[in-house]
matplotlib code that plots the C-alpha trace (Angstrom):
import matplotlib.pyplot as plt

x = [48.9, 52.5, 55.5, 57.9, 60.7, 62.8, 63.0, 64.3, 65.5, 63.5, 63.3, 60.1, 59.6, 56.0, 53.3, 49.5, 47.0, 43.5, 40.8, 39.5, 41.2, 38.7, 40.0, 43.3, 42.6, 41.0, 43.5, 46.4, 44.3, 44.3, 47.8, 48.2, 46.4, 47.7, 46.2, 47.6, 50.8, 50.9, 49.4, 52.2, 55.0, 53.9, 53.0, 55.3, 58.3, 59.2, 62.6, 63.3, 65.3, 68.9]
y = [111.9, 112.7, 111.0, 108.5, 109.5, 111.3, 108.2, 105.8, 103.0, 101.3, 98.1, 96.0, 95.4, 94.3, 93.4, 93.5, 91.9, 93.0, 92.1, 95.2, 98.5, 100.3, 98.5, 99.1, 102.8, 102.9, 100.7, 103.2, 105.9, 104.5, 103.9, 107.5, 108.5, 108.5, 105.3, 103.5, 104.9, 103.4, 100.3, 99.8, 100.5, 97.9, 95.3, 95.7, 97.4, 96.3, 95.0, 91.4, 91.9, 90.2]
z = [95.7, 95.8, 93.8, 95.5, 92.9, 95.3, 97.5, 94.9, 94.9, 97.4, 99.1, 99.4, 103.1, 103.3, 100.9, 101.8, 99.0, 98.9, 96.4, 94.8, 94.0, 96.1, 99.1, 98.3, 98.2, 101.4, 103.2, 101.8, 103.0, 106.6, 106.6, 106.0, 109.3, 112.8, 113.6, 110.6, 110.9, 114.5, 113.4, 110.8, 113.3, 115.8, 113.1, 110.3, 111.1, 114.6, 115.0, 116.5, 119.6, 119.9]

ax = plt.figure().add_subplot(projection="3d")
ax.plot(x, y, z, "-o")
ax.set_aspect("equal")
plt.show()
């Protein structure tokens, strides 16, 4: 894994709760894939039209 120190300070934009550390690690790996990035962009980071 890489450090996020260079990106500090950060603002929390989304929070996803999972039951186990194993599930959290699998989800983190998914979000680092192309499909996971596309999912996150569509579901988490979209902007509301004015």
